[in-house]
N, C-alpha and C positions, 0 to 999 in steps of 0.2 A: 243269598243272607251270610253264608260262611266264610267267605273272604272280608266281608266288612265287618263282621265278628272277632275275626284274629287279629283283624288292625285294632279295635277296640278295647280287645283282651292284650292287647303288647304296650299300647301308649297310654291306655285308662287304667284298667283292674291290676296289673302286673305293678305300673307305679304308683298304683293308691296304699298297695298292701307294703309296697316295697318303703316306701316312705314312712307308713304308720305302723312298720314291724316292730319298732320298741314300743310304742304303745300300746299293741295288741300285747306283748310281751309282759308289759307290766300288769294289765287288767289281768290275763291269765295267772299269772305268779302270786297275785292276793286274791283272784277267786278260787282257785285250787290249792295252794298253799294255806292260806288261813280260814276259808270257809269250807265247812264238811261239807258232805251229801246232802245229809239228813237238815241241814242249815238253806241249802239252795230248795231242796224240797218244801221245807216250812215256808220261805220265801214265795214260794211260785202259788201254794195253797193259799198264802193267806192273801196273795194278788187276786186268783179264782173267786174267791168270797168277799173280796173289798173296792169298791170300784173307784176310792182314794186312789191304795195302789196300784190297781189297775190303769189307771189314767197315769199315774207317774211312771210305768212302766214305758206307757206309749207315749210322753213325754219326751224321758232319754229315748226311745226309737226315731224319735222324730227330730232329735238336736242330732243322732249319728245320720239320720236319712236328709238333711239342710248339707251336713259337712260335707256328702257323698257328693249331693248338687253343687256344691259351691267349688270341688275339687273337678270335677266333668268341667264346670264352664270355665274355671282356668285353665285348664288343659286343652279344652279348644280354642281359646285363645292364645294360647303357648305355641300351639300349631295350626297355623291357620290350615293348614291342607286339610283337617279335620273338618271343616267349617265345608265342604266341598261334600259331606254326606248329604245335605241339604239335596242334592240331584238325586240321589238313589229313591227308588219309588218309594214311596210314602210307607206302603206296606212292609216292605222288606227293612225300611227304615225302622220302624216302630217295633218291629220283630228285635233287630239287632241290640237297640236301644234298652231294649226290657230285659233282652238275654243279659247285659252287660249290668244293669240296673239289680237284677237279681243275684250275679256274682258281687256284688260292692255289698249287697245286705245280706250276703251268708251270716254274719255274727249275729244280726237281730233276728233274720228269720229262722235259724237254727236254735236259739236258744226261745223265741217264740211258739217254735212246733212243741219245745218241753214243757212251754206253760201250757199250752195247748191241749198236751196229752193228759197233763193233770188235771186242767178242767174234765177234761174226760170223764176221767176215775172217778172225780169227784162230784158227777154230774151237775155242775156249773152251767145252764145250760145258756144266763144271760153272757155270763164271761165268757163263752164258746162261743157265741155268737158275734161280740163284738171282736173278739179274735179274728174270725173267718171272715167278717166283712172288713175289719179295718187294716188289717197284714196286704191284702191286693193293693189299698187304697196307697198304704208307706210306698210300696213297692213301685206305683204308678205315676206318684209323686214325681221321683228324678228325670223318666221318661217326658212328663210334660213342659216342667221347665227346662229341659234342654233342648225339647224342640221347638220350645217358644223362642230360646236363645239362637238355634241356628237360624229362624226364621228371620230372626232380629238381630244380625250380630254385632250391629253396630251404635245400639243402644245402651245407654247408660243409667246407673241408677242414684238420682240422690234424693235422702232424707234431708229436706229441709220443713220446720215446725214453725207452723203460723204462730204470728202473735208471741216470739221471741223475744226478750228484752234483751237488747245488745250491752255488753260489757266488753271494759279490757281483761285480757285473762291474763291472770300471771303465770308465771312460768312452770310453778308443779301442776296446772292444769292443763300445758297446751297440748302434752301427746292424750290425753282421756279424751279432750275436746277434738282431737284430729283423729279418735277410733269413732264417736258418737255422728262425726258427721261424713269421713270417709269410709269405717270400717264398720258400720255397725251392726252386720252380720257375723262378724267375727267376734265383736265385743261380746254379742247374745248369745251365740252356741257355745263361746269357753266359758262364760258365768252362768248360762244354765247347767251346762255339764257339771261345773266346781260346785254350786250349790245343792244341786240335786243329789251330788255323791255325797256333800256331807249331810244331808236333810237326810238321808236314807240310813248314814251310818250312825245320826243321833237318833234315829229310829228304832234301829236293829239293836243299840245298844244295852237296853232294857230286857229285852229275851232272853238273854242269858248272860252267865257267869262271865261279861267284858270287864277288859281293864283299859288305862287310857290308852292303852297302844291301839287297840281300835281308831279311836279319833284321832290318833296322829298319822296313820298309817291312811286315813284320809286325807290329813293336810298333805302328808307327802303324796300321794296320787294327785289332790288337786295344785300343786306345784307346778306337775306335771304338766297336766292339762293347761296352764298358763304358759307355758315355753314357747308356742306361738305367737304371743302376744308379748312376750319379751324379748322375743327377736323383732318383729314390728316395732318396738322400741329401742331397741339399738339400732336400725336402719331408719328409725324417723330424727334421730337424734344426728347421726352420721350424713344423710342426706339434707336436711334441713338447719341443725343448730352446731354443724360443726363447726363456727366462729367462737361458740361460747367456751371451747377449749381454749382461746388466749384471753380470756379475759383475767383482769388479775383479782381470781378466786383462790383462796387457799383450799388443797384437797381434802381437810375436814370438811369444810362449809358443802364443799361439792357432795363430799360420802352422805352428808345427813339429808342434803336435799333429794338423793337419788334414794334413800332410804324411806321417806316423807311421802317421796309418788308412789312409791311400791306399797305403803300402809295406805295411800287413798284408793291405788287400784283394787288392794285385796279387802274393802272395806265392807262391802257386803258380806262376805264370807264369817267377817267377825258380828256383824247384826245377824247373821242367822245362828250364828255359836251363840249367843247370847238369847236369842229368842228364843231357841228351839235346844239349846244343849240338854243332853240329859238330866234327870232332878239326881242329885245326890252326888253330880260333877261340882266340884268349888269352881269360883269364878279365876281364882289363880289360875286351875290346871287347863279352864277354857283357853285363858289368855296365852297361855303358854302353846296351846294348838295351833292357835292363830299366830304369833310369832314366828313358828317354827316355818310355818308357812312361807311369812315374809322373810323370813332367813334362807330358804331354799329358792326362793324366786332372785333375792341379792347376790347367791352365788352365782345363778347361772345365768345372769346379766353379766356378772364380773369373767365369768368364763370364756367370754363372747369378748370382751375385752383383750383378752389375752393373746387371740386369733382369731380372724373374720372366720365363722363356720358357716356357711351357704345351709340353707332348711333342711334340704335331707341329710345331711350331715350332723346335725343336731341332735336328731333322736336316739341315735346312740350313746350321746352324751348324756342326755337325760335318762334313759334306761341305765345306764352305768351309775348314777348318782342316787337312780333309786332303787336300785339291788345292794348297795352300800348301805341306805337309812334302814332300808327295811330291814337288811340283820341288824344294824345299831339299835333298832327300836326293838325289833322281838327278843334280844339278850336284855332286854329291859334296863337300859341306860335312863337317866331320869330324864324327862321331859327338859327341865330347864339347863340339864347340864348339856343337852340335845341343842337348844336354845343357844346360849354362851357358846358352844363349838362351832355352830354353823356361822351365827355373827362374826365369832371371832375371825373363820374362815373367809368369809367373803370381805369385811374389811381388811384382812392381809390382801388378799389376791386384788384390788380395789386400790390401793395404795401401792402396793406392787406394777402393776399394770396400766391403772388409768395417765397418770402421767410420761408414761412410756408410747401409749397407743395413737394410733395414727388410724381416723375414719375410714371403714374399706368405701370404695367404689360400686356403687351398685349402678345398674343399665336403668 
């Protein structure tokens, strides 16, 4: 088992943490720099006494687990020699996959262990039972799905909805339709993480003397979570729609079209803010939070136009942007000042790089 685990550790576990180092850094920065220890304890206490909050925790942990599953399947496909693991005896293979899944789920298991300790201290027997039963199931989920993939490596999954009326798709919906048809899991994971994050912050807002900076930080982190979708958008345009660059359309109209596409992509976040926004926060301020999210997405996309970045090098770029905006928000820059500056920077980068950019070649 040890040689097999060493192979999985080098090809799967280390690569996962390396590619997601920027995201973990952002989460630690926000969780450790903005929230105090008492607030973490209060959230855990609330979770063990509220089935709804505990369910939200499990939903977030499930999203993370599905991302681990997706990364594992992607790694197995990229390195065909890993598919030979299916020739290893079943018991050895399952133990190695289970150990790898445990290493990949350490952030979830560590935080869930903290919540379990709080549940033990609060004598919340039902919540503690749910945690004790649910966490092993979360750990087994990647093992079962990876095992299924190793037994069926050539099987592909398509999501075709019966009875759907077909219509001519307008250009702003090309990418969204492509996501729904070919990358539904990517879209689901991204949107689930972003919406759960904003919903949690909206619920946390009235519990203490917070100001709009809390929601602006949530918008910043939500933009970082969308970096994978933005890279897919860039790749989709480069591979399938490179001819559009030769059409006689003004750069201003192209810019407006791209902003509109990003607004459509981020529309669920706007609806959530309007539906579940904290009481007492004006509509104009909630709109500023969403517009900052759109502006940050625009900046990330235009940075890809300046120079092609492979996916594993995109996260340091995202991390740098998050750290920069974190300090701008914490220094109380007005919300609409941030929005104006972000859209202004995105427009400058777009007009500077789009006419000169050449689509990157992808395998």
